[in-house]
TORLUM-777456 format. One record per residue (C-alpha): z, y negated, x; residue number from 1. Coordinates in steps of 0.001 Angstrom, whole numbers, plus 500000, padded with zeros to 6 digits. Each point is the difference from the previous one (the first is absolute). Layout:
BEGIN
Z / Y / X / NUM
...
***
This chain:
BEGIN
163526 / 623159 / 271483 / 1
502480 / 501132 / 497342 / 2
502790 / 497943 / 501363 / 3
497842 / 496958 / 500053 / 4
499235 / 500272 / 496271 / 5
503640 / 500953 / 499176 / 6
501648 / 497104 / 501701 / 7
498416 / 497232 / 497899 / 8
501186 / 501729 / 496832 / 9
503533 / 500391 / 501407 / 10
499994 / 496365 / 501024 / 11
498859 / 498950 / 496541 / 12
502756 / 502012 / 498358 / 13
502549 / 498422 / 502346 / 14
498635 / 496545 / 499311 / 15
500117 / 500480 / 496244 / 16
503465 / 501507 / 499891 / 17
501288 / 497132 / 497772 / 18
497475 / 501182 / 497358 / 19
501098 / 503657 / 500057 / 20
501734 / 499721 / 496548 / 21
496824 / 498567 / 498374 / 22
497824 / 502573 / 501804 / 23
502183 / 502923 / 498834 / 24
499858 / 498578 / 496439 / 25
496206 / 499621 / 500230 / 26
499707 / 503593 / 501433 / 27
502152 / 501361 / 497075 / 28
497778 / 498256 / 497438 / 29
496946 / 501426 / 501748 / 30
501503 / 503444 / 499841 / 31
501020 / 499774 / 496294 / 32
496634 / 498625 / 499144 / 33
498402 / 502997 / 501746 / 34
502302 / 502382 / 498222 / 35
498942 / 498606 / 496539 / 36
496398 / 499888 / 501169 / 37
500081 / 503722 / 500690 / 38
501461 / 500769 / 496538 / 39
496835 / 499862 / 497913 / 40
498616 / 503348 / 501331 / 41
503274 / 501634 / 499025 / 42
499775 / 498383 / 496541 / 43
496454 / 501278 / 499641 / 44
501309 / 503482 / 500936 / 45
502716 / 499734 / 497381 / 46
497389 / 499029 / 497338 / 47
497873 / 503025 / 500827 / 48
503101 / 502122 / 499956 / 49
500865 / 498793 / 496414 / 50
496486 / 500610 / 498767 / 51
499717 / 503550 / 501552 / 52
503557 / 501262 / 499589 / 53
501277 / 497829 / 497086 / 54
503276 / 501563 / 498963 / 55
500427 / 501550 / 503494 / 56
499250 / 496806 / 501942 / 57
502370 / 498423 / 502520 / 58
501184 / 497305 / 497463 / 59
500604 / 502828 / 497509 / 60
502274 / 501611 / 502512 / 61
501875 / 496760 / 500211 / 62
500641 / 500098 / 496245 / 63
497116 / 497965 / 498729 / 64
498206 / 502629 / 498012 / 65
497858 / 498127 / 497451 / 66
496546 / 499268 / 501282 / 67
499923 / 496406 / 498694 / 68
503406 / 499289 / 501614 / 69
498801 / 501308 / 503312 / 70
496971 / 497605 / 499975 / 71
502315 / 497110 / 498939 / 72
502278 / 500707 / 502965 / 73
496993 / 500396 / 502281 / 74
498550 / 496615 / 498786 / 75
503404 / 498215 / 500594 / 76
500214 / 501513 / 503469 / 77
496452 / 498902 / 500780 / 78
500761 / 496498 / 498833 / 79
503116 / 499785 / 502094 / 80
498255 / 501344 / 503096 / 81
497150 / 497436 / 499821 / 82
502468 / 497121 / 499326 / 83
502258 / 500988 / 502949 / 84
497016 / 500605 / 502235 / 85
498666 / 496487 / 499240 / 86
503442 / 498425 / 500366 / 87
500617 / 501525 / 503405 / 88
496465 / 499071 / 501081 / 89
500687 / 496377 / 499119 / 90
503283 / 500244 / 501875 / 91
498717 / 501504 / 503196 / 92
497002 / 497648 / 500120 / 93
502295 / 497016 / 499583 / 94
502460 / 501219 / 502521 / 95
497416 / 501050 / 502713 / 96
497945 / 496902 / 499647 / 97
503003 / 497677 / 500192 / 98
501322 / 501970 / 502947 / 99
496676 / 499705 / 501816 / 100
499853 / 496248 / 499336 / 101
503588 / 499530 / 501154 / 102
499518 / 501997 / 503241 / 103
496662 / 498277 / 500602 / 104
501670 / 496587 / 499635 / 105
502974 / 500831 / 502237 / 106
497797 / 501642 / 502678 / 107
497666 / 497040 / 500113 / 108
502788 / 497486 / 500115 / 109
501993 / 501970 / 502692 / 110
496773 / 500519 / 502153 / 111
499099 / 496294 / 499712 / 112
503561 / 498953 / 500838 / 113
499957 / 502298 / 502985 / 114
496566 / 498586 / 501127 / 115
501405 / 496465 / 499801 / 116
502730 / 500954 / 502433 / 117
497561 / 501283 / 502658 / 118
499222 / 497891 / 502950 / 119
496684 / 498111 / 500353 / 120
498783 / 502480 / 502532 / 121
499801 / 502620 / 497375 / 122
497522 / 497949 / 497874 / 123
497967 / 498900 / 503000 / 124
499369 / 503710 / 500939 / 125
498968 / 501079 / 496402 / 126
497466 / 498764 / 497483 / 127
501179 / 498273 / 496792 / 128
497761 / 502373 / 498013 / 129
501765 / 503088 / 501252 / 130
503382 / 498526 / 498995 / 131
498536 / 499019 / 496591 / 132
498776 / 503532 / 499550 / 133
503411 / 501463 / 500539 / 134
501839 / 497313 / 497936 / 135
497661 / 500264 / 497096 / 136
497559 / 502945 / 499963 / 137
502262 / 502639 / 501435 / 138
502912 / 499132 / 497741 / 139
497636 / 499980 / 496990 / 140
498885 / 503481 / 500943 / 141
503673 / 501219 / 499950 / 142
500483 / 498382 / 496648 / 143
497041 / 501923 / 498559 / 144
501459 / 503327 / 501074 / 145
503493 / 499195 / 498623 / 146
498387 / 498856 / 496759 / 147
498272 / 503382 / 499277 / 148
500240 / 502464 / 502841 / 149
503734 / 500627 / 499964 / 150
499981 / 500854 / 496348 / 151
497043 / 502373 / 500432 / 152
501784 / 501869 / 502760 / 153
503115 / 500466 / 497955 / 154
498144 / 501142 / 496954 / 155
497773 / 502457 / 501920 / 156
503083 / 501462 / 501761 / 157
501953 / 500328 / 496668 / 158
496954 / 501594 / 498379 / 159
499864 / 502771 / 502583 / 160
503728 / 500790 / 499580 / 161
500043 / 499855 / 496190 / 162
496813 / 502020 / 499310 / 163
500704 / 502431 / 502812 / 164
503370 / 500730 / 498439 / 165
498436 / 500380 / 496482 / 166
497424 / 502488 / 501444 / 167
502651 / 502197 / 501525 / 168
501981 / 500035 / 496816 / 169
497166 / 500642 / 497569 / 170
497669 / 502128 / 502003 / 171
501371 / 501162 / 503410 / 172
496999 / 502353 / 500468 / 173
497498 / 497135 / 499743 / 174
502038 / 497238 / 501759 / 175
498597 / 500813 / 503386 / 176
496471 / 499002 / 498879 / 177
501111 / 496464 / 499374 / 178
502352 / 499868 / 502966 / 179
497720 / 501370 / 502751 / 180
497576 / 496975 / 499907 / 181
502873 / 497435 / 500456 / 182
500872 / 500678 / 503663 / 183
496256 / 499781 / 500817 / 184
499747 / 496667 / 498229 / 185
503242 / 498516 / 501388 / 186
499326 / 501259 / 503500 / 187
496490 / 498641 / 499839 / 188
501315 / 496651 / 498766 / 189
502512 / 499843 / 502913 / 190
497300 / 500806 / 502549 / 191
497728 / 497538 / 498356 / 192
502722 / 497258 / 500359 / 193
500497 / 500673 / 503670 / 194
496282 / 500040 / 500554 / 195
499467 / 496624 / 498272 / 196
503041 / 498195 / 501534 / 197
498194 / 498668 / 503215 / 198
496903 / 499175 / 498000 / 199
501833 / 497730 / 497582 / 200
501856 / 498351 / 502823 / 201
496652 / 499192 / 501437 / 202
498856 / 498745 / 496628 / 203
502943 / 497576 / 499824 / 204
499297 / 498809 / 503543 / 205
496353 / 499320 / 499088 / 206
501117 / 498133 / 496921 / 207
502172 / 497796 / 502139 / 208
497170 / 499148 / 502316 / 209
497817 / 498921 / 497028 / 210
502859 / 497866 / 498657 / 211
500402 / 498358 / 503485 / 212
496266 / 499313 / 500150 / 213
499893 / 498389 / 496595 / 214
503079 / 497755 / 500525 / 215
498748 / 498930 / 503406 / 216
496506 / 499121 / 498650 / 217
501282 / 498234 / 496894 / 218
502350 / 497928 / 502200 / 219
497255 / 499076 / 502418 / 220
497213 / 499462 / 497464 / 221
499267 / 496528 / 501288 / 222
499454 / 501298 / 503549 / 223
497814 / 502836 / 498626 / 224
497790 / 497530 / 498125 / 225
499847 / 497515 / 502903 / 226
498720 / 502597 / 502375 / 227
497779 / 501525 / 497365 / 228
501721 / 503375 / 500630 / 229
499830 / 501234 / 496410 / 230
497674 / 502879 / 500823 / 231
502044 / 501035 / 503022 / 232
503297 / 500026 / 497979 / 233
498244 / 501876 / 497136 / 234
498909 / 502638 / 502549 / 235
503617 / 500224 / 501370 / 236
501443 / 500421 / 496627 / 237
497341 / 502558 / 499095 / 238
501014 / 501981 / 503075 / 239
503659 / 499957 / 499136 / 240
499254 / 500843 / 496355 / 241
497726 / 502784 / 501057 / 242
502717 / 501519 / 502209 / 243
502432 / 499808 / 497105 / 244
497464 / 501669 / 497706 / 245
499341 / 502717 / 502574 / 246
503752 / 500639 / 500428 / 247
500552 / 500076 / 496286 / 248
496992 / 502201 / 499549 / 249
501356 / 502745 / 502190 / 250
503292 / 499989 / 498027 / 251
498112 / 500002 / 496731 / 252
497771 / 503040 / 501011 / 253
503089 / 502139 / 500576 / 254
502068 / 498792 / 497052 / 255
497050 / 500461 / 497601 / 256
499655 / 503602 / 500957 / 257
503624 / 500835 / 499265 / 258
499869 / 500047 / 496160 / 259
496861 / 502229 / 499661 / 260
501647 / 502568 / 502348 / 261
503225 / 499861 / 498056 / 262
498102 / 500601 / 496696 / 263
498512 / 503213 / 501380 / 264
503495 / 501252 / 500818 / 265
501277 / 498928 / 496502 / 266
497046 / 501839 / 498453 / 267
501126 / 503237 / 501522 / 268
503505 / 499722 / 498605 / 269
498901 / 498820 / 496536 / 270
497315 / 502716 / 499649 / 271
502608 / 502702 / 500969 / 272
502481 / 498865 / 497311 / 273
497230 / 499722 / 497476 / 274
498659 / 503486 / 500686 / 275
503118 / 502050 / 500696 / 276
502140 / 498129 / 497507 / 277
497342 / 500649 / 497314 / 278
500018 / 503693 / 500735 / 279
503762 / 500129 / 499858 / 280
500072 / 498137 / 496683 / 281
497328 / 502321 / 498504 / 282
502178 / 502981 / 501236 / 283
502987 / 498548 / 498219 / 284
502143 / 499488 / 503118 / 285
499928 / 496148 / 499585 / 286
500225 / 498062 / 496745 / 287
496999 / 497903 / 499017 / 288
502138 / 496828 / 499960 / 289
501215 / 500853 / 503505 / 290
496525 / 500544 / 501228 / 291
498909 / 496628 / 498587 / 292
502969 / 498236 / 501733 / 293
499084 / 501746 / 503330 / 294
496301 / 498939 / 499790 / 295
500923 / 496403 / 499278 / 296
502801 / 499893 / 502577 / 297
497701 / 501490 / 502669 / 298
497722 / 497027 / 499502 / 299
502894 / 497602 / 499947 / 300
501425 / 501615 / 503105 / 301
496892 / 500129 / 502200 / 302
497699 / 497314 / 498744 / 303
502281 / 497034 / 500732 / 304
500093 / 501169 / 503603 / 305
496421 / 498740 / 500359 / 306
501610 / 496533 / 500027 / 307
502082 / 501045 / 502988 / 308
497185 / 498946 / 502312 / 309
499776 / 496574 / 498365 / 310
503783 / 499540 / 500108 / 311
500213 / 501018 / 503659 / 312
497080 / 497779 / 500709 / 313
502072 / 497073 / 498572 / 314
503071 / 501268 / 501899 / 315
498197 / 500162 / 503332 / 316
498560 / 496475 / 499594 / 317
503413 / 498748 / 499057 / 318
501697 / 501648 / 502987 / 319
497369 / 498620 / 502341 / 320
500757 / 496584 / 498643 / 321
503776 / 500568 / 500087 / 322
499735 / 501025 / 503619 / 323
498379 / 496677 / 500893 / 324
502481 / 497974 / 497986 / 325
502997 / 501842 / 501490 / 326
498625 / 499479 / 503472 / 327
499903 / 496290 / 499227 / 328
503607 / 500079 / 498879 / 329
500944 / 502005 / 503142 / 330
498459 / 497220 / 502245 / 331
503005 / 498725 / 501993 / 332
500886 / 496259 / 499687 / 333
500128 / 498751 / 503582 / 334
501637 / 496654 / 499189 / 335
503438 / 500432 / 498599 / 336
501909 / 497043 / 498584 / 337
503312 / 499062 / 501526 / 338
503343 / 499611 / 498236 / 339
500896 / 496429 / 500925 / 340
499427 / 497672 / 497106 / 341
498293 / 496685 / 500815 / 342
500403 / 497426 / 497220 / 343
497148 / 497454 / 500172 / 344
502357 / 497038 / 499625 / 345
501827 / 501065 / 503237 / 346
496884 / 500256 / 502204 / 347
499564 / 497315 / 502526 / 348
496867 / 501558 / 501592 / 349
500746 / 500421 / 503619 / 350
497564 / 502635 / 501247 / 351
500054 / 501672 / 503412 / 352
497450 / 502552 / 501473 / 353
501831 / 501692 / 502809 / 354
497779 / 502085 / 502406 / 355
497912 / 501248 / 497062 / 356
497265 / 502530 / 500709 / 357
497612 / 501270 / 497317 / 358
496674 / 501787 / 499646 / 359
498178 / 501248 / 496980 / 360
499582 / 503756 / 499517 / 361
498043 / 501564 / 502876 / 362
498987 / 496628 / 501348 / 363
500826 / 497937 / 503083 / 364
503261 / 497986 / 499732 / 365
499468 / 496595 / 498325 / 366
503355 / 498516 / 501156 / 367
501559 / 500693 / 503412 / 368
503714 / 499141 / 500418 / 369
499515 / 496770 / 498097 / 370
502950 / 497627 / 499650 / 371
499969 / 496721 / 498057 / 372
502349 / 497944 / 497918 / 373
499238 / 498330 / 496639 / 374
502809 / 497474 / 499284 / 375
501261 / 499511 / 496445 / 376
498733 / 496981 / 498099 / 377
497158 / 499407 / 502431 / 378
496265 / 500421 / 499992 / 379
498770 / 502397 / 502576 / 380
496294 / 500602 / 500617 / 381
498380 / 502992 / 501493 / 382
496445 / 499710 / 501308 / 383
497664 / 502074 / 502110 / 384
496780 / 501818 / 499906 / 385
499080 / 502746 / 497560 / 386
501843 / 503186 / 500662 / 387
502739 / 498392 / 502054 / 388
502666 / 501268 / 497593 / 389
500821 / 496943 / 497913 / 390
499736 / 501631 / 496578 / 391
501709 / 503099 / 501290 / 392
503137 / 497895 / 500469 / 393
499923 / 499186 / 496262 / 394
499608 / 503690 / 498998 / 395
502960 / 500974 / 502271 / 396
502163 / 497167 / 498599 / 397
499268 / 501178 / 496413 / 398
500586 / 503596 / 501126 / 399
496559 / 501161 / 498983 / 400
500278 / 501961 / 503270 / 401
502857 / 500975 / 502252 / 402
500175 / 498840 / 503591 / 403
499514 / 502625 / 502565 / 404
502541 / 498481 / 502375 / 405
502268 / 496930 / 500040 / 406
501613 / 498180 / 497155 / 407
499374 / 497287 / 497409 / 408
502898 / 498128 / 498596 / 409
500443 / 497507 / 497062 / 410
503061 / 497849 / 500309 / 411
501309 / 502381 / 502597 / 412
499600 / 503104 / 497799 / 413
497615 / 502813 / 501006 / 414
497216 / 500191 / 497414 / 415
500318 / 503791 / 499746 / 416
503544 / 499600 / 498744 / 417
499132 / 497617 / 497281 / 418
499163 / 500848 / 496396 / 419
496220 / 500086 / 500010 / 420
499598 / 498265 / 496659 / 421
502403 / 497268 / 500902 / 422
498127 / 499437 / 503264 / 423
496627 / 499619 / 498325 / 424
501427 / 497802 / 497301 / 425
501044 / 497610 / 502743 / 426
496458 / 499651 / 501377 / 427
497069 / 498377 / 498326 / 428
496577 / 501003 / 501337 / 429
496696 / 498179 / 499616 / 430
497350 / 502192 / 501572 / 431
496491 / 499229 / 500944 / 432
498877 / 502987 / 497961 / 433
501124 / 498751 / 496554 / 434
500453 / 502587 / 497272 / 435
500076 / 498888 / 496426 / 436
500568 / 502297 / 497048 / 437
497815 / 500314 / 496980 / 438
501900 / 497617 / 497662 / 439
500548 / 496338 / 499337 / 440
500455 / 497180 / 502492 / 441
503540 / 499582 / 498850 / 442
500782 / 503759 / 500375 / 443
498652 / 499998 / 503516 / 444
502058 / 497024 / 501098 / 445
503099 / 501475 / 498401 / 446
499422 / 503417 / 501565 / 447
503317 / 501023 / 501690 / 448
501913 / 497245 / 498105 / 449
499394 / 501455 / 496599 / 450
502627 / 497884 / 498194 / 451
498454 / 496687 / 501041 / 452
499389 / 497406 / 497306 / 453
496562 / 498371 / 499543 / 454
501405 / 496685 / 501305 / 455
501124 / 501765 / 503150 / 456
496610 / 501591 / 500358 / 457
498234 / 496638 / 499646 / 458
502353 / 498362 / 502515 / 459
499154 / 502717 / 502596 / 460
496347 / 499496 / 499264 / 461
500258 / 496289 / 500436 / 462
501650 / 500316 / 503413 / 463
497281 / 502510 / 501028 / 464
497283 / 497471 / 498899 / 465
498852 / 502505 / 497313 / 466
500950 / 498280 / 496820 / 467
496949 / 497769 / 499729 / 468
497465 / 502863 / 500342 / 469
502057 / 502212 / 497683 / 470
499774 / 497367 / 497224 / 471
496241 / 499909 / 500409 / 472
499761 / 503792 / 499229 / 473
498942 / 501095 / 496449 / 474
503440 / 501008 / 498909 / 475
502076 / 498224 / 502615 / 476
502955 / 502088 / 501033 / 477
499042 / 502758 / 497524 / 478
496529 / 500471 / 501650 / 479
499376 / 503613 / 501123 / 480
499254 / 500024 / 503701 / 481
498218 / 503392 / 500001 / 482
500648 / 503033 / 502148 / 483
501150 / 498834 / 503459 / 484
499424 / 496433 / 498842 / 485
496229 / 500330 / 500142 / 486
499500 / 497196 / 497490 / 487
501501 / 497477 / 502437 / 488
498861 / 498696 / 503330 / 489
501702 / 500914 / 503243 / 490
501728 / 496646 / 500251 / 491
501225 / 500264 / 496356 / 492
501401 / 503445 / 500576 / 493
501814 / 498848 / 503150 / 494
501523 / 497083 / 498185 / 495
501327 / 502399 / 497260 / 496
501458 / 502193 / 502757 / 497
501754 / 496941 / 501505 / 498
501353 / 499068 / 496537 / 499
501225 / 503517 / 499466 / 500
501982 / 499943 / 503291 / 501
501346 / 496532 / 499263 / 502
501261 / 501100 / 496553 / 503
501849 / 502891 / 501648 / 504
501843 / 497314 / 502056 / 505
500901 / 502310 / 502898 / 506
502082 / 498880 / 502981 / 507
497284 / 501278 / 502359 / 508
496336 / 499087 / 499399 / 509
497197 / 501697 / 501866 / 510
496609 / 498335 / 499975 / 511
497453 / 502394 / 501414 / 512
496846 / 497997 / 500186 / 513
501081 / 498409 / 496671 / 514
497359 / 497281 / 500057 / 515
497120 / 501885 / 501555 / 516
497964 / 500076 / 496727 / 517
500413 / 496367 / 498876 / 518
497861 / 496995 / 500804 / 519
501213 / 497204 / 502248 / 520
501061 / 497705 / 497130 / 521
501988 / 502739 / 498290 / 522
501475 / 501075 / 503287 / 523
501260 / 496466 / 500661 / 524
501574 / 499815 / 496505 / 525
501666 / 503468 / 500480 / 526
501274 / 498996 / 503432 / 527
501601 / 496981 / 498513 / 528
501679 / 502092 / 497354 / 529
501132 / 502640 / 502574 / 530
501697 / 497178 / 502011 / 531
502253 / 499499 / 496996 / 532
500795 / 503637 / 499245 / 533
500520 / 501126 / 503536 / 534
502913 / 497690 / 500578 / 535
503246 / 501967 / 500590 / 536
498051 / 503214 / 499579 / 537
499002 / 502535 / 502644 / 538
496184 / 499916 / 500185 / 539
497852 / 502396 / 502047 / 540
496368 / 498705 / 500123 / 541
497271 / 502146 / 501434 / 542
496775 / 498203 / 500542 / 543
496690 / 499917 / 501726 / 544
499371 / 496397 / 499020 / 545
502449 / 498178 / 502269 / 546
499891 / 496824 / 498082 / 547
502120 / 501663 / 497252 / 548
502890 / 500685 / 502408 / 549
499978 / 497002 / 502256 / 550
503216 / 498706 / 498476 / 551
501925 / 503270 / 500350 / 552
503369 / 499857 / 501802 / 553
498830 / 502724 / 502347 / 554
496684 / 501640 / 500599 / 555
499693 / 503534 / 501492 / 556
496731 / 501017 / 501571 / 557
499340 / 503729 / 500068 / 558
497465 / 502099 / 501947 / 559
499799 / 503754 / 499970 / 560
503436 / 500503 / 498475 / 561
501729 / 497706 / 502429 / 562
501305 / 496398 / 499875 / 563
498031 / 497952 / 502526 / 564
501102 / 496465 / 499016 / 565
502537 / 498208 / 497777 / 566
500884 / 496434 / 499235 / 567
499097 / 497147 / 497743 / 568
496362 / 498835 / 499502 / 569
500379 / 497177 / 502562 / 570
501770 / 502223 / 502545 / 571
497281 / 502664 / 499727 / 572
497219 / 497434 / 500402 / 573
501769 / 498648 / 503086 / 574
500018 / 503574 / 501581 / 575
496203 / 500000 / 499630 / 576
499800 / 503829 / 499675 / 577
498952 / 502314 / 497168 / 578
501226 / 497898 / 497122 / 579
498471 / 496789 / 501391 / 580
496686 / 501830 / 500474 / 581
500046 / 501161 / 496425 / 582
500848 / 496488 / 498831 / 583
497127 / 498450 / 501931 / 584
497506 / 502493 / 498460 / 585
501200 / 499345 / 496447 / 586
499976 / 496167 / 500448 / 587
496563 / 500031 / 501551 / 588
501185 / 498820 / 503405 / 589
498730 / 503212 / 501410 / 590
497096 / 502154 / 498583 / 591
499386 / 503662 / 500126 / 592
497016 / 501983 / 499065 / 593
499797 / 503369 / 498445 / 594
497358 / 500850 / 502562 / 595
502075 / 499014 / 503048 / 596
***
């Protein structure tokens, strides 16, 4: 258990090594602030010494004999101590807070950058809410500790060293009364930390589950409403929230008991100094000023340790969060970019799948020794029933996944040898599942081609048959589309996606059910536009609606991860097999019933 809690801290220190100079400076300011913060009890002791001993006081022994002069010097010292204490407090708060903000920023950016490099399988096996919890809540938890907790640990540690030294110098016979409680307090705090570690890890896990539930429900609010599932989802959230509350409650029960127990131990030490120190002062073995300093310092030594539980509480929460974030950073990136550059202007678009086999994680293989050729500058269509592996080909071509066996080449070069960014820049994808970002119409069309001019954006929209409906929107191209484009219809979203791909102007264009959500009239207009833009460009068209691919140079028919037919539309009709049967169903020459 100890190694589990130590490792996140070590990882955090390693990660933040570029901030070591700032951290050391912040720690020094914390230390100096604490030194001057501990000075007032000593100044009070000096004041009592002046009043009681006057000409024999400590300052008189330093050559300042006159009583008035002694108080003037004491006043100046008091003023300087308070000014320096305030100055160093300002400095350490500024440094620690800026350090926490800088590390929070870097950690969030690095974690997000790492997440972007992970393969799609990682996201398909995890909830978005859990990832959001790590990228946001956990990193914020770490920031809260660095903002306050680090300074508190430094000041408590330095307090023990400074005051402990003063005790042994001024009153060695009484020092043990102040020192004895400290091992009990520190030992109890360490045991407390180890005891709470797994409980706070569970708290962070439960927080992630709530986050996942909320994101999932807010994203699917239309479905919840349409199925009148509000009460069901409220009950599910209540269950998740109750589990989080129960987990947190257990941690709170133990952490709340820590401070009262510590106060009892502190009371023993403080009472001992008060009693035996008073007797020693009355007997003349200790000066009155020294006794006053010891009483005040005992409180300053032991009482701040009551905050140790709170500080360790923050620390343990932060380390639980750090562990989750570091585990995320440790997740290996399965898809590694190649080193061969692939300038877009040099891509002709000749794609070959050579004996490719692939299966999703822990599932049956989707593709089995599949081989096919997609010639450059031609339109190749891939059709087949749902689950036959059509869209999987697209994911493998974009290297969202790696093939299990075989090879895919582009212009004779193995995809795995190519620079990954160059490969994806050469491919434009229009998917059936259109994703639009919360922003303007123009921003969504220009996504990926961020330097595009408004005229270029409008031209792409015109080709995609989107310009006319965009002009009818309240603010035209400046209209906000809403999260995931929810303010637009399915057909409008799909036309914006087509415009976005056209603006990219890639040598390879993939249309994955690109016209599935548009009406027949719009589809006909888009098809007319696509005929223009597909000339001298490699086009891969995946479709269920065969009318959209009848003019393709070659049509591949897939079933269960295998090619079963290939040829032009006319050739496949002449074969009168699977493709011809699908065509007859879709044209009404042959009817099928859901109940057959």
